[in-house]
N, C-alpha and C positions, 0 to 999 in steps of 0.2 A: 131802308134803315135811316132812322132819324138822326139828328145831330148828337143826341145824348148817347145813343148806342155807339156811334162812331167814336165818341170821346172815351167811352168806357173801354172800347177795344184798344185805343191808344194807351190808356193807363195800364192795361194788362201787358202790352208789349213793353212798355217802359219798365214795369216791375220785373218782367222776365230778363230784360237786358241787364238790369242792375243786379239781379240774383246771379247771372252768369259771371259778371265782373267780380262779385263778392266770392263766388266759389273758386274762381281761378286764383284770386289773391290768397284765399285761405289755403288752397292746396299748395301753392308755392311756399307760403310761410311754413306750413307743416313739414313738407319734404325737406326744404333747405335747413330748417331747424333740426330735423332728425339727422341729416348728414353732418351738420356742424357739431352737434352734441355727440354724435357717434365718434367722430375723429378726436374730439377733445377727451372723451372718456377712455378711448383706446390709448391715447398718449399717457393718461393717468395710470391706468391699470398695467401698462407695460413697465412702469417704474416699480411695480410690485410683482413683476414676473408672472402676471396673470394668475395670481393666487385665487383660490376659491372665494375667499372673503371679499377681495377687491372686485372680483368678477360679479358676485351677487349684488354688491352695492352699486356697481356701475349699471347693471341691468335695470335695477329699480329706478335709478336716476334717469336712465334713458327713456324708459316707458313713461315716467311721470312727465318728462320734458315733452315728449311727443304728444301725450294726451293733452297737456296744457296748450301746446301750439294748435292742436286740432280744435280744442274747445273755443279758444279765444280768436283763432284765425278763421275758423270755418263754421262751427255750429252756431255760436252766438250771433255772428253777423247775419247768417241766413234766417235765424228765427226772428230777429228784430226787423227784418226787412218786410214791409207790407205795402198796401196801396196808398195809404196816407203818407208814409215816409217817402215813397217813390214820387208822389205829387209834390211834396215839400222840396225834394231834391231838384225836381224839374223847375219849380218856382224860383229856386235860388240860381239855377243855371240859365233860365230863360225869363227875365223880368217882364217880358211883354204879356205874360199870362195875367199879371196884376191880380193875383190871388184867386182868379176864376177857377183854375184847375184844383186848387186845394179846397175851395168851397164845394165844388161838385163831388170831390172825393169824400168829403165829410157828410154832406146832405144830398144824397142822390135821389130827390123826390121827382119822379117822372111825371106826376099829374100837375105839378106846378108849372104854369106857363112861363113864369120867370126863369125856371130852370132850363127850359128849352132855349130861351133866348140867350141865357148865359152860356149854354153848351155850344150854341152856334158861334158866339164870339170866341170862345176858347178853342174851338175847332180850327178857326181861321189861323190862330197863332200856332196851333199844333202842326199844321201843314208845313210850317217853316222850322219846326223844332222836333226833328225826328229823334227817336230813342238812341240811335247809334251815335248822335252827337253828344249825348250825355254819358254814354259808356262806349267809347271808341273801341274798334277791333284790335288796335295796336297793343294796348296794355293787356287785354285779355289773352292775346296770343303770347305776349312776353311772359306773363305769369304761368301759363300752361307750359311753355317751353322750359322755363327754369325749374318747374316742378318735375317735368319729364327728365331733364338732365340730372337733377338730384336723385331721382329714383334710379336712373341708369347707373350713376356712380356708386350708389349704395349697393345695388345688386352686384356690380363688378367687384366691389370690395368684399362682399360676402362670399361670392362664388370663386373668384380668382384673384383676389387682391395680393399685392406683393408684400413680403416681409411681415413684420409684426403688425402692420396696419391692417392687412387683409385677415390675418389670423385673429386679431382682436375683434374686428368687425363681425367675423363669423361667430365668435364666442358670444358677443353681445346680442346678436339677433337670432342665432340658431341654437345657442346654448352649448355647453361642453359636450364633446362627442362621447358616445358610449364607451365604456371601458374596453380597451383592447382593439378598438377599431381604428385608432389613429394615434400618432405620437404627438405630444404637446410641443408647442413651438419652443418653449424653454423647458428643458428637461435635464435630468441627471441620470445618465446611464451607468449603472453600477454592475460590475462583474466581480465575482462569479454569481452574485445574488445568493439564493438559497443553495447551500452545498453541504455535503457530508465529507468530513475530512478525518484522516487518521490522527489519533492522539499523539501529541508531541511533534506534530508536523507543522510546517510553516504554510501560511496561506496568504497569498497576495491579493489585495482588494484594489481595484482601479475604478476611478470615477471620471467619466468624460462629460464635460459641460456642453450641452447642445444648444446653440443659438445665443449664448451669452458668455460673459467672462466675469470672474469674481476675484477680488484681491486675495482672498483666503478661502480655502476649502477645508472644512473640518469633518472628521468622522466621529460619530458618537456611538459608543459601544457600552452594552450592559451585559456583564457576565452572569452566568447562572448563579443564583444565590445572592447577587448584589442588588441594592435598592436604588441606586442612582446611575445616571448616565455619565460615562467618562469621555470627555472630548479630547481629541488629538488632531493636530494639524497635518494634513496630507501633503506629501512632497510632489512638486511638479515634475513631469517627465518631458523628454524631448518631443513627444507627440503633441498634437494640437489640442490645447485646453484639456489635457489629461493629467490626472493626479493619482497617486498610489500610496498605499500603506500596507505594511507587512505585519500580519499577526504571527508572532514568532512563538513556536513551540506551544501550540494551543493545547490546553489541558481540560477545558470545560466548554460547554455550549456558550454561544454568545449571540446576542441580538445587536444589530447595528444599522445605522442609516447615515446618509451624507447630507451635509448642509453647505450650501453655496449661496451667499448673499441672502436674498429673501426666499429662496427656494429650498425645499427639503425633498429628499428622495423617499421612496417607499422603504419600509422596514424589512430587513432580511435576517436570516438565521444561519449560523454555521453550527452544524451538529457534529459532535466529536464521538468517534467509536474506536475501539481497540482492534488493531490488525497485526498480523505477523510482521516482523522486520526482515529486510533483505540483507543476507550475509555476503553473498558473492554472486557475480554475473560472469559467465563464461561463454565465449562466442567461438563457434566452429564455422570456418568459411569453406564452402564447396564451390570452387571456381569452375567456370565453363570449360568444357573439354577442349575448345580451340586454343585456350591459353597454354595447355600443357603443364599447368601448375598443380601441385599436390595440395590436398586439404591442409588448412592451417588452423591451429587453435590459439586463441588469444585469451589468456587467463592472467590477471583479471581483465575483463572486457567492459564494454559499455557502448561507446560510439561504434557504429557500423560503417566502415570505409573499405570499399572494394570496387572492382571493375563491374560495369553493368552486366547483368545476367547472373551474378553470383547469388547463391543461396546461403543464408546465414542461419545456423541453428543457435538460438539464444537459450541458454540454460540458466535458471535462476534458483538459488538456494535460499530458503527462508529459515528463520529460527524455530518456527513451529508450523504445523500444517496449514495450508491455505485451501479453503474449499473451492472457490471459483476465482480464477485469475485470468486476466487478459493482457495482451499488449495493445495499447491504444496508439494508433498511428496518427500522423498529423492531419490526414484527410478524413478523420473520424472513423476509419476502418478499425475493426477489432480482429485480433488473432487470438484464439483461445489457447491458454496455457494447459498443456497436458501434464498430469501428475506422473511422478517417477519415484524411485527409491530415495530414501533419506531426505525427504522434503525438497526434492528437486522438481522443478517445473520447466518444461521446454516448449518452444514454439519456433517455427521456421518462417523467416522473413526473406522475401525476394527483393533484392537490391536492384530496383529498376530506375529509381529517380531519387533526387535529394528530398530529405524530409526529416521528421523527428518521431520519436516514440517514447513511451513511458509505460511502466508496469502499474496496473490498476487491479483492484478487487471489486467484484460485483456484490453489492449489498443492497438488498431490497430494490433491485432493478436499477440502481445508480452506480456509476463508475467512481470508485474512490481511489484517488491517486496514491501510489505507494512510493514512487521515486520521482526524481526530477527528470526533465526531458533529456534524452540522448539523441545525438545527431546521426542521420543516415546520409552518407555521401556516396553517390553512384559515380564512379570515375569513368570518364570516357576512354574508349579504346582509341588512343591517338595513332595516327599513321606513323610509320617509321620515319626517322630523320636520316637523310642521306645527303652527302656532299662529296664533291671532287676536291680533294686536298691539293692535288698536284696535277696539272699546272694551276688549277683553281680559277682560270680565266682564259680568254683567248690567247693563243700563243703563236709566234712566228718562228719557224725553224727552217733548217736546211732540208732539201728534199731527200737526203740520205741519212738523216738523223734518226736515232732511236729514241722515241719519246716515252717516258714513263708516266703512266696515269695511275694515281693513288686515290682510292675511294674508301670512305668510312661511313658506317651507318650504326644507328642505335634504335632500340625499340623497348617499350615498356615491359613486354612479356616474352619476346623472343622473335628472332628473324627466321623466316623460312627461305629467303632467297636474297642474294645481293649480286647484281650483274652489271657489267659494263657493256654499253652499246656504242658501236662506232660504225660510221659509214664513210667511204671514200668517194668524193666527188658526187654525192647524191646517189650512189649505187646501193646494192643490197646491204641491209643492215646486218652486222655481225654481233653476236652476243657472247660474252665471256663471263662465266660464273666465277665469282670471287669469294663465295661463302665457304669457310672451312668446315664449320660444324653447325648443323641445323639446330635452331632453338636458342642459340646464344643471344644475349641482349646487346652485345657490342661486337662489331666485326669490322675488319678493314682488309684491304687487299691491294695489290699492285699488278699492273699488266704493262708489258713492253710492246709498243707498236713500232715495228720496223718499217719506216717509210720507204726505205730503199726497195722493199719487196713490191711496192705498188708503182714504181717508175713515175714518181710525181715530177711535175714541172713547176717552175715558179708561177704562183697564182692558184695552184691546186690546193684543195683543203680536205681535211678530215673532220667530220662532226662527231662529237662524243657527248654522251650523257650517261648517267648511272641511275639504276632503279633498285629499290629495296621493297620487299614484301613480307608482311607478317601474316597472321592467320586470316585477316579479313581486309586489310588495306594495302595499297601499293603507293609508294612515293617515287617521284622522279626529280632529278636535278634539272637545272637549266641546261640548255644546249650550248656547248662551247665549240670553238673552231680552232683547229690546228692548221695554220696556213703555211704553205711552202714558199720560202723566199729564195732569191738567187744566192749562189755561192759567194758572189762578190759584187761590189758596186762598180758600175762602169763610169769612169770619169774620163772624158775626152776634152782636150784643149784645142781650140781652133788655132790654126797657124796664121790666120788673118790677124792683123794688128789694128783693127778698127777701134773706135772710141769706147767700146764696152756697152753698146746700146742694146745687146742681146739680153743678158741678165735674166733669162726666162725662168730661172729657178724660183723666183718669187711668186709665180702665178698659181692660181688655184688648180687643184687636180680634180677634174669633173668625175673621173671614174672612182676616185677615193670616196667622194660623197655618195655616189650611186651605190657602191659596194656597202658602205655603212648603212644606208637606208634599206638595202636589201637584207642586211643582217637584222635590222629592226623588224622587218616584216616576217622574217623567219622566226624570230623570238616571239612575236605576237601569235603567229600560227601555232608555234609549239605550246605556248601558254593556253591557247584555246583547246588544243588536243589534250593537255594535261588536266584542265579544269573539268572535263567530262560534261555531263548533262547540265543544262541550264535552261533558263526561260527561252522558249522557241523564238519569241519576238526579239529578245536581246541577241540571241545567237545569230538570227538572220541579219540584224543590223550590223553586228560585228563583221560578219562574212561579207556583207555588201561594202562596208567601208574598206576592209583589207583588200578586197578584189579591185576596188577603184584605185587604191594606192598602187597596187601592183601593175595595173594597166597603165597608170600614169607614168610610172617609172619605166615600163617597157617602151612606151611611146618616146620618152626622152632619150633612152639609149638608142633606139632605132633612128630617131631624128638626128642624133649626133653623128651616127655612122653615115647616114645619107648626105648630110651637109658636108662631111669630109670628102665624100665621093664627088659631090657637086663642085667643090672647090679644087678638085683634081689633086688633093693632097696624097691620095692613095697611090698615085702614079709617081710621085716624087721620091718615095722611099718605101722599101718593103715593110718597114715597121708600121707605117701608117696603114698599109693594107691589112696587116695582122691585127692592128687595133680595131679597124672597122669590122673585120670578120668576127672578132670576139664580142663586140658590142651587138652585132646582129644575132649571134647565137644566144647571148644573154637575154635580148628582147624576146626571142622565140620561146625560151624556157619560162620567162616571166609571164608571157601570154598563156601558156599551158597551165601554169600554177594558178593564175587568176581564175581560170575556168573551174578548176577543182575547188578553190576557196569559195567561189560563189555558190556552189552546191554543198558547202560545209563538209567536204571530204578533206579534213585536216591532215590525216595521215598520208593520204595520196598526194597532197599538195607539197609536202616537205621535200621529196626527191627533186622535182623540177625547180623548186626554189633554191636548193643547194647547187644545182647545176648552173642556174643563172648567176649565183654568187661566184661560182668557180670561174665562169667566163668573164665576169666583171673584174675579178681579181687579176686574171691574166691580162686583161686590157690595162689594168692599173700598172702592172709591171712593165708592159710595153710603153705606156705613157711616160713612166719615169725615164726610160732609156731615151725616148724622144726629147724630153726636156733637157737631159744632159747633152744630147747631141746638138740641139739647136740653141740651147740656152747660153752656151759659151761662145757662140760666134759673135764677132765684132759687128758693131752697127755701121761702120763706114759712113756712108751717106744716108743711113737710115733704112736701107732696104735689105741688109743682110739678115735681119731677124724676122722676115715677113712670115715664114712658115710658123715660127713660134707664136707670132701675134695672131695669125689665122686660127691656130689651135686654141689660144686663150679666148678669142672672140666666139668660137664655137661653145666654149664652156659658159660664157656669159649669155649667149643666145638660148641655149638648150637646157641649162641646169636650173631647175626650179628651186629657189632658195627657201621656199616655205617648208616648214617642218610639219610632219604629221603628228598625231596625238601621242604616239609612242616616243617621239623625240622630244617634244615639248614637255612631256611628262618628266624627262630627265632634268630639264632645266628647273622645273618647279619642285623636284624631289628634295633638294636641300632645304627650301622653305618649309615644305611639309614636315620634314624630319625635325626642323627647329621648333615647329609648333608642337610636334609630338613630345619633344624634350620638355617644353614648357608645361604641357599638360601632365606629363609624368612627374615633373618636379612639384607641381601644385598638389597632385594626388599623394605623393610621398609626404609632403609637409602636413597634409590633413591626416593621413594615417599615423604619422609620428605623434601628432598632437593627441589624437584619440587614444593611441596606445599608452602614451604617458599618463593621460587622465585615468585610464583604466588601471594602470599599475599603481597609482596613488590612492585608489579606493581601498578603504580598510573595513568597510561594512560587510562583514561576512554573512549578514542576514540576507544579502542579495547575491548569494553565490551563483545561483542559476542565471540571473540576468547578466552577471559578469561573464559567465561561460558563453552565453548566447552572443553577447557583444564581441567577445574574443573570437568566436567562430566566424561572425560576419567580417570582422577585421581580417582574419586569416584568409578568407575567400577573396576579399577585395585585394589583399596583398598578392595572392597567387595570380589573380587575373592581371594585375599590374606587372608582375614578373613576366608573364607570357607576352604582354605587349612590348615590354622592354627587350625581350629576346627577339621578337620579330623586328623591332627597330634596329637591333644589332645586326641581324642578318641583312637588312636593307643597307646598313652602313658598310658592311663588308662587300656587298655587291657594288656599291658606289665606289669604294676604294679600288676594287678590281677594275672597274671601268676607267677610273682615273689613271691607274698604273698602265693600263692598255693604251690610253690616250698619250701618256708620257712616252711610252715605248714607240708609238707611231710617230710622235713629234721628234724623238731623237733620231729615228731613221730618216725622217725628212731632212733633218739637219745634216745627216751624213750624206744625203743625196744632193746637198747644196740648195735645198728648197726652203731655207729659213728666211722669214720675212725680215725686212729692214728694221732698224731701231724704232722708227716711227710707228710701226704696227705692233710692237711688242707689248706695250701696256694693255692693249685690248685683248691680246691673247692670254694674258695672265689674269685678266679680270675674273672675279668670282672665286679665286682660290682661297680667299679668306672668308668665305661665306659662313654665316652662322649655322648653317646646316651641316657643316663638316664635323663629323663625330669621331672622337677618339675612342676606338673600340676597346683598348685596354681599360680605360676609365669606365666605360659603360659595362664592361665585363665585371669589374670590381664592384660596381654598384649592384649588378644582378646577384653576384655572390653574397654580398651583405644582405640583400633582400631575401635570398634563399635561406640564409641562416636565421634571419628574423622570423620567417614563416615557420621554421622548425621550432624555434623558441615559442612561438604562439601555439603550435600544436601541443607542445609539452605543457604549456600553461593551462590549456583547456582540458587536460586529462582529468577525468572525474576522481581518480585516485589521489590527485595532488591538489585538489581545489582548496583545501583548507590548510595547506602546508606552506612553509617559507619557500620551498622549492618552486611552487607555482608563482609566487610573487617575484622571485628572482628571475624566472623565465620571462615574466612580463617586462621586467626592467631591461633584460638583455634584448628583448624584441624591440622595445622602444628605442634603445640605443642603436640597434642595428638599422632601424628605419631612419633614424636621424643621420647616421653615417652614410647610408645610401643617398639620402637627400643632399648631404654636403658634397658628396662626390659628383652628383649630377649638377649641383649648383656651381661647383668649381669648373666643371667641363663647359657649362653654358657660358660662364664668364670668360673662359679661355677662348672659346669659339667667337664670342663677341669681340674680344680684343683682337683676335686674328683678322676678323673682318674689317675692323677699323684700321688696323695696321696696313692692310692691303689697300684700302681706300686712300689712306694718307699717302702711301708710297706712290700710287698712281696719280693722285692729284698733284703731288709735289713734282713728279716727273713731267706731267703735262704743263705745269706752270713754268718749269725750267725750259721746256721745249718751246713754249710760247715766247719767252723772253729771248731765246736764241733766234727764233724765227723773226721777231721784231727787229733785232740787230741786223740780221742778214738782209731783211727787206730794206732797211735804212741804207745799208751799203749799196744795195742794188739801185735804188731810185735816186740817190744823191750823187751818182756818177763816180763813186769811188772804185767801182769795178767796171771798166769799159769792156765793150764786147759782149754785153749781155744779150741774150736771145729770147725769142718768144718761147722756145722750148724750156728755158729756165723758168719763165713766168708760168707756163703750164705746170711745170714740176712743183713750183711753190704753191700754186693754186690747189693741186692735188694733195700736197702735204697739209694744207690748211683744212681741206675736207676730211682728211684722216684724223686730224686733231679734233675736229667737230664730232666725228664718230666716237672718238675716245671719250670726249666730254659727255656725249649722250649716254654711253655705257656707264660712266661714273655716276651720273645722275640717277640712272635706273638702279644701280647697285646701292646707292645711298637710300633711295626710297625703300628697296627691299630690306636693307639692314635696319632702317628706322622702324619699319613695320614689324620685323621680327623681334626688335628690342623693346617694343611698346609696353610689354607687360613687366619684364624683368628689370630693365635699365631705363626707367622713364626719363630722367634728366638727359641721358645720352641720346635717346630717341628725339627728344625735343630739340636739342642742339642740331642734330642732323637734319631734322625737318626745317628748322630755321635757315640753315645754310643752303639747303636745297631750294627753299622758297625764294631766298635772295638771288640765287643763280638763275632761277627760272624767271623772276621778275626782270632781271637785267637782260634776258633773252640772249645769253652768251652764244648758244649754239647757232641761233639764227644769224647773229652778227658775224660769226666765224665763217659760215657758209657764204654770206653775202660778200665778205672781204675776199674770200677765195675767188669768187666770181669776178670781182673787180680786178684782182691781180691778173687773171687770165684775159680780161678785156683790155688791159693796158693802163688801168687807172691805179698804178702802183703807189704814186705819191699820196693820193687820197686814201688809199687803204692803209698806208703807213701811219698817217695822221690819226686814224681811228683805232690802230692796233693797241694803243695804250689803254683804252677802255676794256678791251678783252684781257690784256695783261693784268690790270688791277682786279678785274672780276675773278680771274683764275687764282690769283694770289689770295683773295678773300675767301674763295671756296676752299683752298688748301688750308687756310688758317681756321676756318670753321670746322673742318674735319679734325684738325689738331686740337681744337677746343673740346670736341666730343671725346677725343682720346683722353684729354685731361680729366673730363668729367667721369669717364669710365674708371680711370685710375683712382679718383677720389672716392667713387662709389665702392671700389674694391676694398678700401680701408676706412670705414665709417668711424667718425669720432676723432679723426686726426686732421687738423687743419694745416695748411702750408705754413711752414716756419715754426710749428710747434714741436718739431722733433729735430735732434741734432743731425741725424742721418739725412733728413730732408734738406737741411741747410747745406750740408756738404755736397749733396747731389746738385743743388741749385748753383752753388759756387763753382762746381766743376763744369756745369753746363754754361755758365757765364764765361768762364775762362776759355772754354772751347769755342764759344762764339767770337771772342776777341782774337783768339789764335787763328781761327779760320779766316778772318778778315786780313790779319797780318800776313799770313801765308799767301793769300790771294794777291795781295799787293806786291809780294816779292816774286811773282811769276816772271820767268825770264822774258817772256814775250812783252810784259808790261814795262820791264826795265828797258828793253830795246825800244819800245814805243816812246818812252820818255827821252831816250838818247837820240832817236831819229823821228822827230815830230813830223817830218815830211813824208813819211812812208805811207800816209793815208791817201796821197794824191798820185795814183797810178802805180804804186809799188805794192808788192805783196811781201809780207814778212816771211822770210825764209829761214833755213837752218844756218846757224852761225858757223863760219869756217867750213862750210860744206859738210858738216856732220849731221847725219840723220838720227832720228830717234829710234832706238832699238826696242823691239818687243811690243810695238803698238798692236793692239788687237786687230785682227783681220788681215794683216800683211803676210804675204808668202815669203819664204826664204829668198834672200836676194833683194828684197825690197826695203831693207832696213835703212838704206841711205837716202830714201826719197819719200817725202810725205805724200799721202794720197792726194791726187789731183795736182801735183806740183808741175809747174810750167817747165817745158824743156829748156827754156832760157835761163833757168835758175841753177846752172851748173856750179857756179862759184858761191852759191849760198847767200848772195846778197839780197835775195827777194825781188830782184828786178824782173818785171814781165818782159818777155822777149817777143816782140812782133805779134804775129797772128798764130802762134803755135797752139796746137791742140793740147787739151789736158790729158795727162797720161792715163789716169783712171786705172792704174794697175792694182790697186788694193781697195778693199772696202773696210770701213770702220764698223766692226760689229758692236752693237749696243751703245753707240755714241750718237746722241741726237744732233751734234754739231758737225757731223762729217760733211765737208763741203763737196759738192758735186754729186752727191749720192741721191738717187731717186728713192721715193718712198717705197716702191715695190721691190727694192733690193737691187735694181739695175744701176748702171752708171750712165751719166750723160754723154752722148756721143759728141765728138769734136767737130769742128767745122771752121770755116773762115770767119774772120772777125766781123763785128757789127756793133750796133749801138741800140740802147733801149732807154728812152727818155722819160719813162713814167707815164706817158699817155699813149704812145704808139711805138711801133717797131720800125726801124729803118735799116736799109742795107742788108747784107747777108747775115745769116744767123751764126753767131759765135758761141763758144762754150762758156759756161758760167765760171767765174773766178773762184778759186778755193778760199775756204775759211780756215784761218790758221788755228790749229788745235792748241790746247794748253799744256800738253805733255804731262798730264796727270794732275796739274794744279786746278783748283776749283775756279770757274769763271767768277769775276768780281761781282757781277750782278747777282749771280746765284748765291755767292757767299753772303752778300748783304741781305738777300731775301731770307736765307736760312737763319742767319743771326737774328733778324727781326722776329722770326717765328719763335726762336728760343727765348728771346727777350719777352715776348708777349706772354709766354707760358709762365713767366716769373712774376707776373703782376701781383699775385697774392702775397709774395714775400716783401713787397713794398707798399702794402695797403695803408700804412701810416703816412706815406708820402707818395700818393698816386701820381702827382704831377711830375715827379722826378723821372719816373720811367716813361710816362706818357709823352713827355717832350722828346725823348730820344727815339721813341717809336715813330712819332710823327716825322721826325727828321729822316729816319732810315727809309720810311715809306715814300718820302718825297724825292729820294734819289732814284729817279727813273732814268735808266741808261738810254732810253729812246730819245731823250731830249738833251743829253749831255754827252760831250765827248769823253773819251777814256781818261784823259789827263785831268779834266775838271772833276770827274767822279772820284778819282783817286785822291785829289787834293782835299775835297770835302770830307772824305772818309778819314784822312789823316788828321785834319784840323778839328773836326767836330765829333765824329762818331767814336773813334778810338778813345779819346780822352773821356768821353761820357761813359763808355763801358768800363774804363778803369775806375771811375768814381762809383759806379754801381757795384763793382767788385769789392771796392773798399768798404762800402756799406754792409755788404753781406759778410765780409770778414769780421767786421765789428760785432755783428749779431752772433756770429759763431764764437767769437772770443767770450762774449757774455755767457754763452751756453757752457763753454769749457771752464769758465771761472779761472782757477789757477793753473789749469792744464795748458801745456804748450802744444800748439798744433803744428805737426810736421807735414809740410806739403809733399805730395807725391812727386816723384821724379817725372819730369816732362821734357820732351825734346825741344830744345830752343832753336827757332828758325835761324838760318844763317844771316848774319848781319845785324841781329838784334840782341846779341849777348850783353853788350854794354848797356843798352837801353833798359833791358829787363833788370839787370843788376842795380841800376840807378833807381828803377821803380821800386824795388823791394827795400832799398836803403831808405827811401822816403817813407815807405810804410812803417818801417821800424821806428823812425823818428816820431811819427804821429802817435804811435802807441805810448 
C-alpha cells in the first residue's frame, strides 16, 4: 500500500471519529432538551389542571422542541460532516500538516508524482496526529452518558414518576388514557351522578376534589325547560376536600355539573318520577327464645334497636299501591317488600349487626329512594353484673362471729341463677343459691356464715365470691377473704426496768408481707380462671410467671423457717416453733400450687393457694404475739432484746422487697386512673361542643345529616359512659383496698406496732394522689351523661325530627354533657389540690424535722449535752437516712403529680417541675445520706457545718410546692388577680395577722422565757419542769407519767433541770407524732441507758452514755418553725404588694437569714423582736389601708381574736396608733 492509500485510510478514520463525536453530542442535546422541555411543560399544564386544551398545546410544543433539537443537534451536523471538513478540522488542530492534508483531500490525483511525494510528507505528520487526539474518547463517553441518563429519567417519569410530574409526563408522551381505564390525576368525583329520584324529594349532591384544592366550588344546574345555567356555591363538609349541595323538593328534571378552579366535572342528570308516599311504619320485634321476652310492637317505628338475633317485621303503609318495593340495607343487600291488605308492605329484617336501611322502589331496574335512612342497632347480650355489697372487701372477724354476706346482681334480660360460693381454709367449695325468682332483671340476697360451726382459729380464713348467670353468660365477682382474728390483743409488760432498748414493735412483719403477696397471687390465679380461654402463648407466659412467683415466695417462707431453726430460736420459746411449723406448711402448699399453675390448672391451684395463705396468716398471728412478748423487754446492757433483733434480721435477710407485677400495678393504678379521667374529660368536652353545634343548626333541609350526626354522637356518648362506669368500678375497688389497708394499719397500732414519728410522712405519702377518685362525683357525672344520651335518643326520633321537641332534646343533651364535664373537671381539680396539699404537708414536715435535727446535732457536737454516745450518733445517722428516704419519696410523688397535671394544670405542673429540678440539682438526697454517714463515723462537727445547706434546700423545696398550690388556686378562679377582690384582701390580712401572732406566741413560750431568765442553763443543765410540775396530757405518755417528761433525768426531782451524775434516761414514755422527741429512736424504740461518756465530734471516748433529752415546747410552736411558716405565708402575699415589691422582699430576705443553726436562742429572739415583728406590723397596716379603700365609707369590724398573755397593752397601743393614722 503506497503513501496515498495510507493517507486516505487516515482521512476515513478521522471522518468516522468526528462523526461519532457529532452523533454523541447531538444525542445528548436532543435527549436533555426533551427532558427539560417535558418538565417545564408539565409544570405549565399542571397550573391548568391538565385540561385537554393545555395538554394538546403542550404536546405540540414538546414534539416541535424535540424535533428542533434533533435537527440542529444531530441531523444537520452529520450531513455537513465530510472528508474535506474533516481534513480542515485536522489542519486547524495539527498545524504541522501545512495544508498538505487539505490539498490531498481536495485533489486526490494518484497519477501525479507530486501527489505521492506530498502524501509521503503528510503521512509522516499523520503518524503523530492520530484521530483520537482530534476527537477524544472522554467527551464522546460523557455525551452518551448524559443522553442515557436523560432517557432513563424520562422513561422513569413516564412509567412510574411521582405526583403530578409523573402523571403529566405520561400524558405528554403517551397521551390521555382511554376513557374508563384510569382516573385523572386531578378529578372531581360527583355523587350520586345520574340518578332517578322521587318527585318533591330532596337530593344531596357531593363533590370530592381529587389531587387539588380550590378556594370555591360551584355547582351549575339547568332545570328542564330553562335556557341557562344557574350557578350556586357548594358548602364545604368536614371531609377532606368534600363539598355538598342539597336539591330541595325537586319537581323537574335537572342537568348539573361541578366546577372547581380550572377543572369541570362531567355532566349528570337527575330524573324525577312520581311514587307513592309513606304514611306509617310499624315494627314488630320477635326476640330470641333465650331472652324469655314476648313480641313487642313499636308503632310508629323506624329505627331498629334490639338484642342480637332478634327478627324485626317492618310493615310500611303507602298512600297508594306500590308495585315493587324493597328495603335497601347499608351493605347493598335488598329485602323484597311483600304486598298486603290496605296498601301495606312487609319485610323481615334480621338484626345481627349495626347498620342502616331505607325504603326504595324499583323503577326500570334502578332503586329509587322513598325514605331517609333508618338506623339498625344490634345490642350485645352483656353478661350479668354481680357484686358483693357486704362486706364488699376483705374482712377480719372473730372466730365465732356470724358474718352476713349480701349479694346483688342485674341483667339486661333476666337472671337464671345467683349464687354465693365460699370455701373454708381452701376446702371443698359450698354453693348457696340466692335467686328468688328466675327471669327477674334485678336480684339480691343475703346469707349468714356461722364461723363458729367451723372451729376456726386465728389465721384461718374463708374465701367467698358470687356468680350470676343469664341465658348465655356467667359473671363472677372478685374473691374476698374473711380472716379470723384473735378474740383479744395480748399486751405483756416486762418486769425488767432496762433502758427501753427493746421497742420491737416498730419492726417489719415478714409474714404480713408474705401473706399479702400470697393474696395477690390468689387474685391473679382467680382472674386467670375467670377470664377463660385466651391466646395459648399469653396463657403460658402468665402461668410461667405466676408459678415462678409462687416458687419464689415458697422458698422465702421455707428459708425463714430454716434460719430460725439454725439460730435455735425454736428451742427458746414454743411460739417460735409454732411459727416455723406454719411457715413450712405454707411453703409446702405454695410448692403444690405452683406445680398446678405451671400446667394452667387454675381451678385446682386455688385450694392449695388458700391453704398456704391460711398457714401464712397463722404464722402472722404468732409473729404478733412474739413481737409483743419480746418487744417490751428492756435493753439493759443491750442484750435483752437479742431474740427480737434476731427475728428482725431474719426478715431483712429473707424477705424479698421487690414487688411483682400485680403489686406494682396497684402503685400505678392511681396514675392510670388520672389519665383516664383526663381522657374522659377531653372526650366530654368534645362531645358537648359537637352537641351544642348540632343543637344550633336550623337548616331543616339537612335533617337526615343531623340525625346521622346525632346517632354517632349518641353512640360515642354511650361508649364513654361504659368507660366511666368501668373507671368507677376500679375506683371502688381501690377504695376497698385502701379501707382494708387502713383497717390493717389500725390493728397494727393496737398491737403497738406503729412506727415512730420520723417514719410517718413516708407512710402517708400518696394519699393525695391525683388518681384518687370521688365515686359520688363520678356517679353524678355518669348519671348526667345517661340522661344526655336519653335526650339524644329522643332528638333523633324520626317522628320528632322537624319539631321543637327535637331541638329542645338536643339542647338538654348539650347541657347534660356540659354538666357532666363540669363535674369531672371539678373532681379533677379537687384531686389535684389534694395531691398538692399532701405534698406541701409532707415537705413542710420534713423541713421542720430537718431544722430540729440541725439544732439537736448542734447541741450534741458543741458539748452542750455531755455523756453523748456512739449509739446516739448511730441513731441520728439512721434518722438522717430516714429523712433522705422521705425526700426521695416526695421527689417521686412530685414527678408523678407534675406528670398527671401536665395537660389540665400546665402552670402548676411547670412550677412542680421547676422545684423538683432545683432540688435534684442541689443533690439534697445524696448530701443527706453523706451527712448521715459522717455522723456515724464521728465527724459530727463537719456534718453540722453542712447541715444548713440541706435545711435551706428543704425550705426552698417546701416553698416551691406552696407556690404550686398558689398557682393551682389562681387557676381555679381565672380572671381574678390577687388584691382585686375585697374577700381576697381580707383573707390576706388574716393570713398576715396569723403570721405575726404565730411569732409572738412562739416568743412567749415558757421555755424561752426561762432561757432568758437563766442564760447559763445551756452549759451542762437541762431545762426541766418548773416547781416540779409535769405537763399533763402529753401524747404517748401512760397514766402515772404525767409528772415526768420523756427522757427526764433521775436527778431532776426538784424540777430545776440539773443533770444528776451518770444517771440513765428514764425512757418511760414515747412522744407519738412529735419529731422533736428526745431520746427516741427512729424505729419506735428508746435509747438504752448506760454509764456516762463523751463525744467530741470526731471520735468517741470512754464508756457509752445515754443521749440527753431535748426539751419539748409544751404545745408552743418552735421559734424557728414559726419563723419559717411566717416567711412562707409572707411569700404567698407578694402579689398584694406588687406596687412596692421591695417592701416585702426586704422582710423576706431578713426572715430567711435568721438561721437558728448559727445563732443562739436569745439572739434569734432579739432580732425577731427588733426587726421582724415591726416589719410585719407595717405590712399589715398597708393591707388595712387597701381594704379601707375598698370599703369606702364602710367601717371594718375586726373579728374577735384571742390576745396572747402579756401583750394586751401592746396590742391596744398598736390599734390606737392605727386609729390616729386614719
